[in-house]
N, CA and C atoms of all chains as a GROMACS GRO file, in nm:
protein
  627
    1UNK      N    1  16.486   5.217   5.894
    1UNK     CA    2  16.494   5.054   5.909
    1UNK      C    3  16.379   5.037   6.062
    2UNK      N    4  16.437   5.078   6.165
    2UNK     CA    5  16.362   5.094   6.315
    2UNK      C    6  16.241   5.143   6.288
    3UNK      N    7  16.202   5.227   6.204
    3UNK     CA    8  16.054   5.286   6.141
    3UNK      C    9  15.988   5.155   6.152
    4UNK      N   10  16.018   5.082   6.014
    4UNK     CA   11  15.951   5.029   5.932
    4UNK      C   12  15.904   4.873   6.028
    5UNK      N   13  16.009   4.846   6.101
    5UNK     CA   14  16.017   4.736   6.242
    5UNK      C   15  15.884   4.777   6.312
    6UNK      N   16  15.884   4.924   6.355
    6UNK     CA   17  15.785   4.945   6.455
    6UNK      C   18  15.667   4.972   6.358
    7UNK      N   19  15.656   5.010   6.269
    7UNK     CA   20  15.496   5.000   6.210
    7UNK      C   21  15.478   4.851   6.190
    8UNK      N   22  15.535   4.761   6.132
    8UNK     CA   23  15.530   4.625   6.128
    8UNK      C   24  15.440   4.576   6.273
    9UNK      N   25  15.533   4.604   6.362
    9UNK     CA   26  15.483   4.564   6.482
    9UNK      C   27  15.301   4.618   6.505
   10UNK      N   28  15.330   4.740   6.500
   10UNK     CA   29  15.196   4.807   6.515
   10UNK      C   30  15.074   4.734   6.405
   11UNK      N   31  15.097   4.696   6.315
   11UNK     CA   32  15.022   4.642   6.216
   11UNK      C   33  14.969   4.513   6.279
   12UNK      N   34  15.073   4.432   6.339
   12UNK     CA   35  15.045   4.322   6.413
   12UNK      C   36  14.948   4.349   6.519
   13UNK      N   37  14.961   4.435   6.586
   13UNK     CA   38  14.895   4.461   6.710
   13UNK      C   39  14.743   4.533   6.652
   14UNK      N   40  14.765   4.568   6.552
   14UNK     CA   41  14.601   4.608   6.483
   14UNK      C   42  14.544   4.480   6.433
   15UNK      N   43  14.599   4.392   6.374
   15UNK     CA   44  14.550   4.265   6.334
   15UNK      C   45  14.523   4.187   6.392
   16UNK      N   46  14.611   4.181   6.575
   16UNK     CA   47  14.554   4.093   6.672
   16UNK      C   48  14.414   4.129   6.718
   17UNK      N   49  14.430   4.274   6.733
   17UNK     CA   50  14.275   4.372   6.758
   17UNK      C   51  14.148   4.276   6.744
   18UNK      N   52  14.169   4.306   6.582
   18UNK     CA   53  14.089   4.236   6.466
   18UNK      C   54  14.011   4.059   6.531
   19UNK      N   55  14.115   4.020   6.548
   19UNK     CA   56  14.111   3.883   6.579
   19UNK      C   57  13.977   3.856   6.730
   20UNK      N   58  14.040   3.963   6.806
   20UNK     CA   59  13.962   3.902   6.923
   20UNK      C   60  13.811   3.994   6.934
   21UNK      N   61  13.698   3.893   6.969
   21UNK     CA   62  13.590   3.969   6.983
   21UNK      C   63  13.578   3.977   7.158
   22UNK      N   64  13.471   4.076   7.147
   22UNK     CA   65  13.435   4.111   7.326
   22UNK      C   66  13.327   4.143   7.380
   23UNK      N   67  13.305   4.037   7.489
   23UNK     CA   68  13.180   4.048   7.547
   23UNK      C   69  13.131   4.101   7.652
   24UNK      N   70  13.088   4.196   7.745
   24UNK     CA   71  13.026   4.222   7.890
   24UNK      C   72  12.885   4.190   7.886
   25UNK      N   73  12.870   4.055   7.953
   25UNK     CA   74  12.718   4.029   8.049
   25UNK      C   75  12.684   4.092   8.162
   26UNK      N   76  12.615   4.160   8.106
   26UNK     CA   77  12.464   4.233   8.214
   26UNK      C   78  12.425   4.140   8.264
   27UNK      N   79  12.488   4.051   8.368
   27UNK     CA   80  12.414   3.988   8.466
   27UNK      C   81  12.372   4.018   8.611
   28UNK      N   82  12.188   3.983   8.576
   28UNK     CA   83  12.150   4.019   8.689
   28UNK      C   84  11.994   3.915   8.720
   29UNK      N   85  12.014   3.837   8.646
   29UNK     CA   86  11.897   3.707   8.685
   29UNK      C   87  11.930   3.643   8.817
   30UNK      N   88  11.829   3.575   8.892
   30UNK     CA   89  11.871   3.492   9.016
   30UNK      C   90  11.768   3.345   8.984
   31UNK      N   91  11.750   3.341   8.824
   31UNK     CA   92  11.734   3.187   8.787
   31UNK      C   93  11.866   3.120   8.775
   32UNK      N   94  11.824   3.018   8.842
   32UNK     CA   95  11.972   2.926   8.801
   32UNK      C   96  11.964   2.858   8.660
   33UNK      N   97  11.871   2.801   8.627
   33UNK     CA   98  11.897   2.747   8.528
   33UNK      C   99  11.894   2.819   8.381
   34UNK      N  100  11.846   2.997   8.420
   34UNK     CA  101  11.926   3.068   8.324
   34UNK      C  102  12.083   3.115   8.336
   35UNK      N  103  12.086   3.102   8.470
   35UNK     CA  104  12.268   3.130   8.490
   35UNK      C  105  12.334   3.033   8.408
   36UNK      N  106  12.326   2.891   8.428
   36UNK     CA  107  12.390   2.778   8.408
   36UNK      C  108  12.378   2.796   8.213
   37UNK      N  109  12.230   2.810   8.179
   37UNK     CA  110  12.253   2.821   8.044
   37UNK      C  111  12.358   2.934   7.948
   38UNK      N  112  12.291   3.072   7.966
   38UNK     CA  113  12.384   3.168   7.939
   38UNK      C  114  12.515   3.197   7.951
   39UNK      N  115  12.557   3.158   8.125
   39UNK     CA  116  12.652   3.169   8.148
   39UNK      C  117  12.785   3.059   8.142
   40UNK      N  118  12.714   2.984   8.234
   40UNK     CA  119  12.795   2.876   8.238
   40UNK      C  120  12.847   2.762   8.124
   41UNK      N  121  12.736   2.757   8.024
   41UNK     CA  122  12.707   2.675   7.941
   41UNK      C  123  12.758   2.768   7.799
   42UNK      N  124  12.662   2.883   7.778
   42UNK     CA  125  12.661   3.024   7.690
   42UNK      C  126  12.819   3.056   7.646
   43UNK      N  127  12.867   3.080   7.736
   43UNK     CA  128  12.990   3.123   7.749
   43UNK      C  129  13.128   3.016   7.702
   44UNK      N  130  13.122   2.889   7.750
   44UNK     CA  131  13.170   2.788   7.673
   44UNK      C  132  13.186   2.771   7.533
   45UNK      N  133  13.044   2.740   7.480
   45UNK     CA  134  13.008   2.700   7.330
   45UNK      C  135  13.043   2.876   7.257
   46UNK      N  136  13.044   2.987   7.316
   46UNK     CA  137  13.097   3.057   7.236
   46UNK      C  138  13.212   3.113   7.226
   47UNK      N  139  13.280   3.062   7.329
   47UNK     CA  140  13.448   3.054   7.304
   47UNK      C  141  13.471   2.965   7.233
   48UNK      N  142  13.468   2.846   7.238
   48UNK     CA  143  13.440   2.769   7.105
   48UNK      C  144  13.443   2.755   6.992
   49UNK      N  145  13.312   2.853   6.950
   49UNK     CA  146  13.304   2.898   6.826
   49UNK      C  147  13.414   3.020   6.775
   50UNK      N  148  13.418   3.083   6.859
   50UNK     CA  149  13.511   3.196   6.775
   50UNK      C  150  13.706   3.145   6.777
   51UNK      N  151  13.710   3.047   6.864
   51UNK     CA  152  13.815   2.965   6.871
   51UNK      C  153  13.849   2.864   6.698
   52UNK      N  154  13.710   2.820   6.688
   52UNK     CA  155  13.721   2.761   6.574
   52UNK      C  156  13.749   2.843   6.479
   53UNK      N  157  13.738   2.998   6.450
   53UNK     CA  158  13.718   3.079   6.372
   53UNK      C  159  13.850   3.172   6.368
   54UNK      N  160  13.960   3.085   6.450
   54UNK     CA  161  14.093   3.138   6.471
   54UNK      C  162  14.073   3.270   6.518
   55UNK      N  163  13.961   3.305   6.628
   55UNK     CA  164  13.956   3.425   6.669
   55UNK      C  165  13.985   3.372   6.882
   56UNK      N  166  13.977   3.515   6.929
   56UNK     CA  167  13.963   3.467   7.063
   56UNK      C  168  13.817   3.557   7.128
   57UNK      N  169  13.764   3.510   7.179
   57UNK     CA  170  13.676   3.579   7.284
   57UNK      C  171  13.671   3.604   7.417
   58UNK      N  172  13.710   3.776   7.448
   58UNK     CA  173  13.743   3.791   7.588
   58UNK      C  174  13.625   3.827   7.667
   59UNK      N  175  13.588   3.778   7.764
   59UNK     CA  176  13.424   3.789   7.828
   59UNK      C  177  13.497   3.844   7.970
   60UNK      N  178  13.369   3.941   8.010
   60UNK     CA  179  13.329   4.017   8.138
   60UNK      C  180  13.223   3.994   8.147
   61UNK      N  181  13.197   3.983   8.329
   61UNK     CA  182  13.064   3.968   8.355
   61UNK      C  183  13.039   4.105   8.459
   62UNK      N  184  12.911   4.148   8.432
   62UNK     CA  185  12.920   4.228   8.539
   62UNK      C  186  12.788   4.200   8.638
   63UNK      N  187  12.830   4.143   8.749
   63UNK     CA  188  12.682   4.083   8.830
   63UNK      C  189  12.651   4.186   8.938
   64UNK      N  190  12.521   4.172   8.957
   64UNK     CA  191  12.447   4.318   9.003
   64UNK      C  192  12.295   4.205   8.993
   65UNK      N  193  12.174   4.279   9.096
   65UNK     CA  194  12.065   4.257   9.043
   65UNK      C  195  11.999   4.135   9.153
   66UNK      N  196  11.958   4.020   9.094
   66UNK     CA  197  11.976   3.876   9.176
   66UNK      C  198  12.053   3.809   9.158
   67UNK      N  199  12.208   3.838   9.086
   67UNK     CA  200  12.290   3.713   9.081
   67UNK      C  201  12.386   3.730   9.172
   68UNK      N  202  12.421   3.776   9.282
   68UNK     CA  203  12.466   3.803   9.389
   68UNK      C  204  12.498   3.667   9.464
   69UNK      N  205  12.394   3.602   9.430
   69UNK     CA  206  12.409   3.445   9.534
   69UNK      C  207  12.500   3.373   9.452
   70UNK      N  208  12.544   3.388   9.323
   70UNK     CA  209  12.574   3.260   9.277
   70UNK      C  210  12.768   3.311   9.286
   71UNK      N  211  12.787   3.381   9.369
   71UNK     CA  212  12.940   3.421   9.377
   71UNK      C  213  12.936   3.456   9.538
   72UNK      N  214  12.916   3.392   9.610
   72UNK     CA  215  12.916   3.390   9.787
   72UNK      C  216  13.040   3.261   9.798
   73UNK      N  217  13.096   3.270   9.903
   73UNK     CA  218  13.160   3.181   9.955
   73UNK      C  219  13.109   3.078  10.008
   74UNK      N  220  13.025   3.100  10.124
   74UNK     CA  221  12.980   3.016  10.178
   74UNK      C  222  12.823   3.034  10.168
   75UNK      N  223  12.735   2.945  10.065
   75UNK     CA  224  12.610   2.972  10.088
   75UNK      C  225  12.516   2.920  10.191
   76UNK      N  226  12.595   2.838  10.313
   76UNK     CA  227  12.495   2.836  10.397
   76UNK      C  228  12.482   2.966  10.498
   77UNK      N  229  12.600   3.008  10.506
   77UNK     CA  230  12.610   3.132  10.597
   77UNK      C  231  12.532   3.260  10.536
   78UNK      N  232  12.473   3.265  10.385
   78UNK     CA  233  12.445   3.355  10.314
   78UNK      C  234  12.317   3.370  10.333
   79UNK      N  235  12.270   3.491  10.316
   79UNK     CA  236  12.100   3.487  10.297
   79UNK      C  237  12.030   3.420  10.215
   80UNK      N  238  12.072   3.343  10.133
   80UNK     CA  239  12.007   3.254  10.018
   80UNK      C  240  11.981   3.137  10.099
   81UNK      N  241  12.034   3.145  10.191
   81UNK     CA  242  12.057   2.983  10.249
   81UNK      C  243  11.894   2.871  10.271
   82UNK      N  244  11.801   2.977  10.242
   82UNK     CA  245  11.675   2.908  10.279
   82UNK      C  246  11.650   2.865  10.157
   83UNK      N  247  11.730   2.924  10.043
   83UNK     CA  248  11.650   2.837   9.885
   83UNK      C  249  11.766   2.705   9.855
   84UNK      N  250  11.678   2.622   9.906
   84UNK     CA  251  11.725   2.467   9.908
   84UNK      C  252  11.770   2.400   9.781
   85UNK      N  253  11.698   2.440   9.654
   85UNK     CA  254  11.721   2.447   9.543
   85UNK      C  255  11.869   2.441   9.510
   86UNK      N  256  11.909   2.608   9.554
   86UNK     CA  257  12.015   2.666   9.522
   86UNK      C  258  12.141   2.617   9.602
   87UNK      N  259  12.099   2.570   9.714
   87UNK     CA  260  12.184   2.514   9.826
   87UNK      C  261  12.266   2.365   9.804
   88UNK      N  262  12.122   2.307   9.771
   88UNK     CA  263  12.208   2.168   9.708
   88UNK      C  264  12.262   2.161   9.587
   89UNK      N  265  12.266   2.294   9.461
   89UNK     CA  266  12.315   2.274   9.354
   89UNK      C  267  12.459   2.321   9.359
   90UNK      N  268  12.448   2.416   9.466
   90UNK     CA  269  12.585   2.500   9.474
   90UNK      C  270  12.746   2.440   9.510
   91UNK      N  271  12.759   2.354   9.549
   91UNK     CA  272  12.902   2.273   9.583
   91UNK      C  273  12.977   2.283   9.420
   92UNK      N  274  12.869   2.226   9.331
   92UNK     CA  275  12.905   2.165   9.203
   92UNK      C  276  12.892   2.327   9.104
   93UNK      N  277  12.794   2.401   9.124
   93UNK     CA  278  12.801   2.538   9.048
   93UNK      C  279  12.931   2.571   9.116
   94UNK      N  280  12.991   2.624   9.181
   94UNK     CA  281  13.088   2.688   9.271
   94UNK      C  282  13.207   2.648   9.159
   95UNK      N  283  13.215   2.535   9.186
   95UNK     CA  284  13.349   2.487   9.074
   95UNK      C  285  13.300   2.553   8.970
   96UNK      N  286  13.222   2.489   8.902
   96UNK     CA  287  13.216   2.536   8.754
   96UNK      C  288  13.226   2.715   8.733
   97UNK      N  289  13.184   2.803   8.815
   97UNK     CA  290  13.220   2.877   8.798
   97UNK      C  291  13.342   2.951   8.836
   98UNK      N  292  13.425   2.896   8.903
   98UNK     CA  293  13.565   2.923   8.917
   98UNK      C  294  13.644   2.862   8.821
   99UNK      N  295  13.582   2.775   8.777
   99UNK     CA  296  13.657   2.699   8.629
   99UNK      C  297  13.649   2.820   8.517
  100UNK      N  298  13.545   2.928   8.525
  100UNK     CA  299  13.498   2.992   8.408
  100UNK      C  300  13.606   3.118   8.418
  101UNK      N  301  13.633   3.142   8.552
  101UNK     CA  302  13.782   3.241   8.563
  101UNK      C  303  13.901   3.172   8.510
  102UNK      N  304  13.944   3.018   8.586
  102UNK     CA  305  14.051   2.982   8.559
  102UNK      C  306  14.080   2.940   8.410
  103UNK      N  307  13.972   2.884   8.357
  103UNK     CA  308  14.023   2.841   8.226
  103UNK      C  309  13.977   2.959   8.122
  104UNK      N  310  13.875   2.983   8.133
  104UNK     CA  311  13.830   3.104   8.006
  104UNK      C  312  13.882   3.216   8.034
  105UNK      N  313  13.927   3.262   8.153
  105UNK     CA  314  13.977   3.404   8.194
  105UNK      C  315  13.890   3.482   8.214
  106UNK      N  316  13.749   3.475   8.235
  106UNK     CA  317  13.640   3.577   8.250
  106UNK      C  318  13.643   3.627   8.375
  107UNK      N  319  13.657   3.777   8.323
  107UNK     CA  320  13.640   3.856   8.449
  107UNK      C  321  13.507   3.896   8.531
  108UNK      N  322  13.495   3.860   8.626
  108UNK     CA  323  13.388   3.865   8.700
  108UNK      C  324  13.407   4.020   8.800
  109UNK      N  325  13.286   4.101   8.756
  109UNK     CA  326  13.241   4.232   8.828
  109UNK      C  327  13.188   4.265   8.910
  110UNK      N  328  13.154   4.260   9.033
  110UNK     CA  329  13.059   4.313   9.132
  110UNK      C  330  13.052   4.440   9.195
  111UNK      N  331  12.858   4.490   9.153
  111UNK     CA  332  12.817   4.595   9.193
  111UNK      C  333  12.875   4.616   9.335
  112UNK      N  334  12.941   4.723   9.408
  112UNK     CA  335  12.921   4.717   9.535
  112UNK      C  336  12.790   4.781   9.557
  113UNK      N  337  12.743   4.866   9.506
  113UNK     CA  338  12.652   4.973   9.563
  113UNK      C  339  12.501   4.854   9.646
  114UNK      N  340  12.486   4.719   9.584
  114UNK     CA  341  12.381   4.669   9.644
  114UNK      C  342  12.445   4.519   9.719
  115UNK      N  343  12.572   4.519   9.756
  115UNK     CA  344  12.616   4.440   9.839
  115UNK      C  345  12.597   4.462  10.000
  116UNK      N  346  12.549   4.549  10.074
  116UNK     CA  347  12.499   4.567  10.154
  116UNK      C  348  12.378   4.475  10.184
  117UNK      N  349  12.312   4.522  10.102
  117UNK     CA  350  12.133   4.500  10.034
  117UNK      C  351  12.108   4.293  10.038
  118UNK      N  352  12.230   4.262  10.038
  118UNK     CA  353  12.259   4.127   9.996
  118UNK      C  354  12.308   4.052  10.107
  119UNK      N  355  12.360   4.129  10.196
  119UNK     CA  356  12.425   4.088  10.336
  119UNK      C  357  12.563   4.010  10.292
  120UNK      N  358  12.621   4.117  10.194
  120UNK     CA  359  12.772   4.076  10.165
  120UNK      C  360  12.866   4.188  10.205
  121UNK      N  361  12.995   4.100  10.247
  121UNK     CA  362  13.122   4.203  10.274
  121UNK      C  363  13.188   4.108  10.144
  122UNK      N  364  13.324   4.246  10.104
  122UNK     CA  365  13.395   4.143  10.030
  122UNK      C  366  13.469   4.063  10.072
  123UNK      N  367  13.506   3.984  10.204
  123UNK     CA  368  13.499   3.895  10.258
  123UNK      C  369  13.429   3.763  10.224
  124UNK      N  370  13.294   3.798  10.220
  124UNK     CA  371  13.226   3.722  10.127
  124UNK      C  372  13.198   3.618  10.056
  125UNK      N  373  13.265   3.721   9.909
  125UNK     CA  374  13.280   3.668   9.812
  125UNK      C  375  13.361   3.608   9.774
  126UNK      N  376  13.343   3.510   9.647
  126UNK     CA  377  13.498   3.436   9.603
  126UNK      C  378  13.566   3.504   9.557
  127UNK      N  379  13.698   3.470   9.556
  127UNK     CA  380  13.793   3.537   9.531
  127UNK      C  381  13.836   3.598   9.412
  128UNK      N  382  13.797   3.547   9.313
  128UNK     CA  383  13.831   3.605   9.153
  128UNK      C  384  13.712   3.704   9.098
  129UNK      N  385  13.652   3.735   9.216
  129UNK     CA  386  13.538   3.838   9.170
  129UNK      C  387  13.603   4.009   9.248
  130UNK      N  388  13.630   4.057   9.116
  130UNK     CA  389  13.612   4.178   9.146
  130UNK      C  390  13.549   4.273   9.155
  131UNK      N  391  13.549   4.397   9.279
  131UNK     CA  392  13.442   4.432   9.326
  131UNK      C  393  13.456   4.622   9.252
  132UNK      N  394  13.337   4.609   9.194
  132UNK     CA  395  13.358   4.754   9.142
  132UNK      C  396  13.260   4.831   9.211
  133UNK      N  397  13.242   4.979   9.209
  133UNK     CA  398  13.158   5.099   9.292
  133UNK      C  399  13.020   5.098   9.219
  134UNK      N  400  13.010   5.093   9.078
  134UNK     CA  401  12.865   5.041   9.063
  134UNK      C  402  12.837   4.989   8.903
  135UNK      N  403  12.747   4.892   8.910
  135UNK     CA  404  12.739   4.816   8.785
  135UNK      C  405  12.722   4.924   8.665
  136UNK      N  406  12.666   5.043   8.673
  136UNK     CA  407  12.688   5.122   8.560
  136UNK      C  408  12.806   5.166   8.540
  137UNK      N  409  12.908   5.197   8.598
  137UNK     CA  410  13.039   5.198   8.561
  137UNK      C  411  13.128   5.119   8.503
  138UNK      N  412  13.093   4.968   8.536
  138UNK     CA  413  13.174   4.878   8.498
  138UNK      C  414  13.074   4.849   8.360
  139UNK      N  415  12.994   4.852   8.321
  139UNK     CA  416  12.895   4.878   8.165
  139UNK      C  417  12.960   4.966   8.129
  140UNK      N  418  12.961   5.105   8.109
  140UNK     CA  419  13.017   5.202   8.100
  140UNK      C  420  13.175   5.194   8.044
  141UNK      N  421  13.276   5.142   8.126
  141UNK     CA  422  13.365   5.103   8.116
  141UNK      C  423  13.414   4.985   7.984
  142UNK      N  424  13.371   4.872   8.052
  142UNK     CA  425  13.389   4.796   7.928
  142UNK      C  426  13.354   4.834   7.790
  143UNK      N  427  13.199   4.877   7.760
  143UNK     CA  428  13.143   4.905   7.637
  143UNK      C  429  13.243   5.003   7.610
  144UNK      N  430  13.289   5.078   7.647
  144UNK     CA  431  13.383   5.242   7.617
  144UNK      C  432  13.502   5.149   7.550
  145UNK      N  433  13.554   5.024   7.597
  145UNK     CA  434  13.663   4.937   7.564
  145UNK      C  435  13.612   4.868   7.420
  146UNK      N  436  13.525   4.867   7.410
  146UNK     CA  437  13.462   4.771   7.241
  146UNK      C  438  13.363   4.651   7.288
  147UNK      N  439  13.365   4.612   7.398
  147UNK     CA  440  13.267   4.476   7.426
  147UNK      C  441  13.153   4.501   7.432
  148UNK      N  442  13.127   4.432   7.357
  148UNK     CA  443  12.941   4.393   7.318
  148UNK      C  444  12.820   4.360   7.434
  149UNK      N  445  12.756   4.431   7.440
  149UNK     CA  446  12.662   4.432   7.538
  149UNK      C  447  12.525   4.345   7.541
  150UNK      N  448  12.564   4.260   7.614
  150UNK     CA  449  12.471   4.130   7.623
  150UNK      C  450  12.369   4.070   7.777
  151UNK      N  451  12.253   4.156   7.795
  151UNK     CA  452  12.196   4.121   7.938
  151UNK      C  453  12.167   3.985   7.949
  152UNK      N  454  12.193   3.931   8.083
  152UNK     CA  455  12.135   3.820   8.132
  152UNK      C  456  12.028   3.842   8.217
  153UNK      N  457  11.897   3.852   8.200
  153UNK     CA  458  11.819   3.913   8.306
  153UNK      C  459  11.676   3.777   8.342
  154UNK      N  460  11.585   3.784   8.434
  154UNK     CA  461  11.462   3.714   8.460
  154UNK      C  462  11.381   3.746   8.344
  155UNK      N  463  11.206   4.523   5.344
  155UNK     CA  464  11.276   4.573   5.432
  155UNK      C  465  11.419   4.461   5.394
  156UNK      N  466  11.387   4.368   5.316
  156UNK     CA  467  11.501   4.342   5.351
  156UNK      C  468  11.574   4.373   5.167
  157UNK      N  469  11.448   4.386   5.064
  157UNK     CA  470  11.545   4.435   4.908
  157UNK      C  471  11.532   4.579   4.915
  158UNK      N  472  11.441   4.625   4.953
  158UNK     CA  473  11.466   4.804   4.977
  158UNK      C  474  11.540   4.875   5.040
  159UNK      N  475  11.574   4.844   5.171
  159UNK     CA  476  11.686   4.913   5.295
  159UNK      C  477  11.766   4.802   5.288
  160UNK      N  478  11.810   4.709   5.228
  160UNK     CA  479  11.908   4.619   5.293
  160UNK      C  480  11.872   4.588   5.406
  161UNK      N  481  11.793   4.574   5.507
  161UNK     CA  482  11.831   4.512   5.640
  161UNK      C  483  11.882   4.360   5.650
  162UNK      N  484  11.959   4.350   5.708
  162UNK     CA  485  12.061   4.207   5.719
  162UNK      C  486  11.956   4.162   5.809
  163UNK      N  487  11.856   4.024   5.812
  163UNK     CA  488  11.847   3.938   5.884
  163UNK      C  489  11.887   3.843   5.930
  164UNK      N  490  11.951   3.815   6.071
  164UNK     CA  491  12.018   3.732   6.131
  164UNK      C  492  11.923   3.622   6.233
  165UNK      N  493  11.888   3.523   6.208
  165UNK     CA  494  11.830   3.459   6.292
  165UNK      C  495  11.911   3.312   6.363
  166UNK      N  496  11.866   3.314   6.501
  166UNK     CA  497  11.938   3.225   6.573
  166UNK      C  498  11.908   3.084   6.542
  167UNK      N  499  11.999   3.024   6.546
  167UNK     CA  500  11.958   2.893   6.488
  167UNK      C  501  11.921   2.800   6.628
  168UNK      N  502  11.945   2.788   6.689
  168UNK     CA  503  12.014   2.747   6.853
  168UNK      C  504  11.831   2.736   6.871
  169UNK      N  505  11.750   2.816   6.859
  169UNK     CA  506  11.591   2.786   6.918
  169UNK      C  507  11.494   2.746   6.807
  170UNK      N  508  11.552   2.725   6.696
  170UNK     CA  509  11.475   2.700   6.546
  170UNK      C  510  11.382   2.563   6.578
  171UNK      N  511  11.474   2.452   6.621
  171UNK     CA  512  11.403   2.378   6.679
  171UNK      C  513  11.283   2.346   6.762
  172UNK      N  514  11.294   2.436   6.858
  172UNK     CA  515  11.206   2.452   6.975
  172UNK      C  516  11.077   2.549   6.894
  173UNK      N  517  11.115   2.584   6.792
  173UNK     CA  518  11.018   2.690   6.715
  173UNK      C  519  10.971   2.548   6.532
  174UNK      N  520  10.979   2.437   6.578
  174UNK     CA  521  10.941   2.383   6.489
  174UNK      C  522  10.984   2.398   6.328
  175UNK      N  523  11.115   2.472   6.316
  175UNK     CA  524  11.134   2.571   6.195
  175UNK      C  525  11.297   2.477   6.158
  176UNK      N  526  11.304   2.464   6.053
  176UNK     CA  527  11.422   2.410   5.980
  176UNK      C  528  11.465   2.507   5.861
  177UNK      N  529  11.617   2.513   5.819
  177UNK     CA  530  11.621   2.625   5.745
  177UNK      C  531  11.515   2.668   5.635
  178UNK      N  532  11.516   2.535   5.533
  178UNK     CA  533  11.387   2.548   5.439
  178UNK      C  534  11.269   2.598   5.477
  179UNK      N  535  11.206   2.622   5.572
  179UNK     CA  536  11.099   2.688   5.663
  179UNK      C  537  11.097   2.841   5.652
  180UNK      N  538  11.208   2.902   5.667
  180UNK     CA  539  11.237   3.056   5.688
  180UNK      C  540  11.237   3.107   5.543
  181UNK      N  541  11.211   3.242   5.543
  181UNK     CA  542  11.185   3.294   5.429
  181UNK      C  543  11.349   3.309   5.362
  182UNK      N  544  11.365   3.356   5.256
  182UNK     CA  545  11.522   3.316   5.212
  182UNK      C  546  11.595   3.439   5.195
  183UNK      N  547  11.580   3.521   5.263
  183UNK     CA  548  11.684   3.639   5.271
  183UNK      C  549  11.713   3.667   5.451
  184UNK      N  550  11.709   3.570   5.476
  184UNK     CA  551  11.736   3.535   5.600
  184UNK      C  552  11.815   3.416   5.644
  185UNK      N  553  11.950   3.473   5.703
  185UNK     CA  554  12.122   3.435   5.724
  185UNK      C  555  12.066   3.332   5.853
  186UNK      N  556  12.078   3.244   5.876
  186UNK     CA  557  12.110   3.164   5.997
  186UNK      C  558  12.234   3.167   6.078
  187UNK      N  559  12.245   3.144   6.160
  187UNK     CA  560  12.369   3.226   6.253
  187UNK      C  561  12.332   3.152   6.373
  188UNK      N  562  12.526   3.107   6.432
  188UNK     CA  563  12.513   2.938   6.535
  188UNK      C  564  12.413   2.988   6.666
  189UNK      N  565  12.423   3.138   6.741
  189UNK     CA  566  12.296   3.203   6.839
  189UNK      C  567  12.302   3.314   6.852
  190UNK      N  568  12.244   3.366   6.879
  190UNK     CA  569  12.184   3.514   6.889
  190UNK      C  570  12.308   3.586   6.957
  191UNK      N  571  12.333   3.541   7.078
  191UNK     CA  572  12.484   3.628   7.138
  191UNK      C  573  12.579   3.622   7.053
  192UNK      N  574  12.578   3.523   6.965
  192UNK     CA  575  12.704   3.558   6.839
  192UNK      C  576  12.682   3.620   6.757
  193UNK      N  577  12.577   3.667   6.674
  193UNK     CA  578  12.544   3.779   6.582
  193UNK      C  579  12.507   3.919   6.672
  194UNK      N  580  12.461   3.898   6.811
  194UNK     CA  581  12.482   4.038   6.897
  194UNK      C  582  12.627   4.076   6.872
  195UNK      N  583  12.711   3.959   6.964
  195UNK     CA  584  12.827   3.989   6.991
  195UNK      C  585  12.916   4.084   6.865
  196UNK      N  586  12.941   3.993   6.738
  196UNK     CA  587  12.991   4.050   6.583
  196UNK      C  588  12.967   4.201   6.556
  197UNK      N  589  12.808   4.234   6.569
  197UNK     CA  590  12.738   4.346   6.513
  197UNK      C  591  12.809   4.462   6.606
  198UNK      N  592  12.829   4.448   6.736
  198UNK     CA  593  12.875   4.543   6.876
  198UNK      C  594  13.024   4.576   6.809
  199UNK      N  595  13.077   4.440   6.784
  199UNK     CA  596  13.213   4.439   6.792
  199UNK      C  597  13.227   4.562   6.612
  200UNK      N  598  13.151   4.537   6.557
  200UNK     CA  599  13.168   4.615   6.416
  200UNK      C  600  13.135   4.766   6.511
  201UNK      N  601  13.104   4.786   6.565
  201UNK     CA  602  13.038   4.964   6.592
  201UNK      C  603  12.893   4.929   6.579
  202UNK      N  604  12.769   4.856   6.572
  202UNK     CA  605  12.661   4.856   6.574
  202UNK      C  606  12.616   4.870   6.698
  203UNK      N  607  12.503   5.002   6.750
  203UNK     CA  608  12.462   5.027   6.822
  203UNK      C  609  12.362   4.883   6.885
  204UNK      N  610  12.337   4.833   6.991
  204UNK     CA  611  12.260   4.754   7.060
  204UNK      C  612  12.131   4.806   7.141
  205UNK      N  613  12.003   4.762   7.049
  205UNK     CA  614  11.862   4.812   7.047
  205UNK      C  615  11.785   4.713   7.063
  206UNK      N  616  11.721   4.666   7.193
  206UNK     CA  617  11.652   4.543   7.211
  206UNK      C  618  11.472   4.600   7.165
  207UNK      N  619  11.413   4.505   7.134
  207UNK     CA  620  11.312   4.485   7.089
  207UNK      C  621  11.222   4.381   7.115
  208UNK      N  622  11.132   4.418   7.263
  208UNK     CA  623  11.088   4.333   7.316
  208UNK      C  624  10.996   4.315   7.400
  209UNK      N  625  10.906   4.220   7.466
  209UNK     CA  626  10.796   4.204   7.505
  209UNK      C  627  10.769   4.315   7.642
   0.00000   0.00000   0.00000
C-alpha cells in the first residue's frame, strides 16, 4: 500500500514537471527598448500564454555584457549616469524590474566576472539579483536543468 | 523539406503584420505560433537543441 502511494506521488511529480515550461534568457543588450520589449513585456506575455494552457513558466535571466545598467541601485551614482535617456526612465523601469522578481518570480543572475569593469560591487546592485561566478556557468547550470536558451542581445 | 523530410515550420505571429502578412499569405505547411520565444521554449523543453541561423 505504501509503495502504491509512493508511486502515485512520484507520478504526480512527473506530471507537474511536464506542466512546467522553463526558459533562461541570455541578457546582454544595452538597448532599453529591446530590454523593455523582450524582458519586461515579453516575460509577462509568455507567462500568460502558459497559464492559459494550464502550465507554468519558470524564468531565469543571466545578466552580463551591456545589461548591468538595468540592475543598479542608484543610477545617478553609477557609470551609466551620463546616459540621460536611461537616467530619466530609470525610476519607473526599476519598479517594473523589481515587480518581475516579486510578481513573476523571475530569478535574476548576474555575472560577477565583468562587474568591476562596470564599476559595480555587490552592494551597488538591486537586492533581488543573485551574483554568480560567470555567465557561462549560469547558462550551463540552467540549460542542464532543462531551461530553454533564449538570447536577448543588441 | 516539409514533405520529404517532415521538417516542422513554425512562424512567429507577432511580427507577421510588420511583414504585411496574414495567415492566408503564407505557404500552407507553415504553422503559425503566438511568438518565436514560445516556439523556442517549447522545442527546447522537449529536448530539441537550439541552433541560430542569422545574418
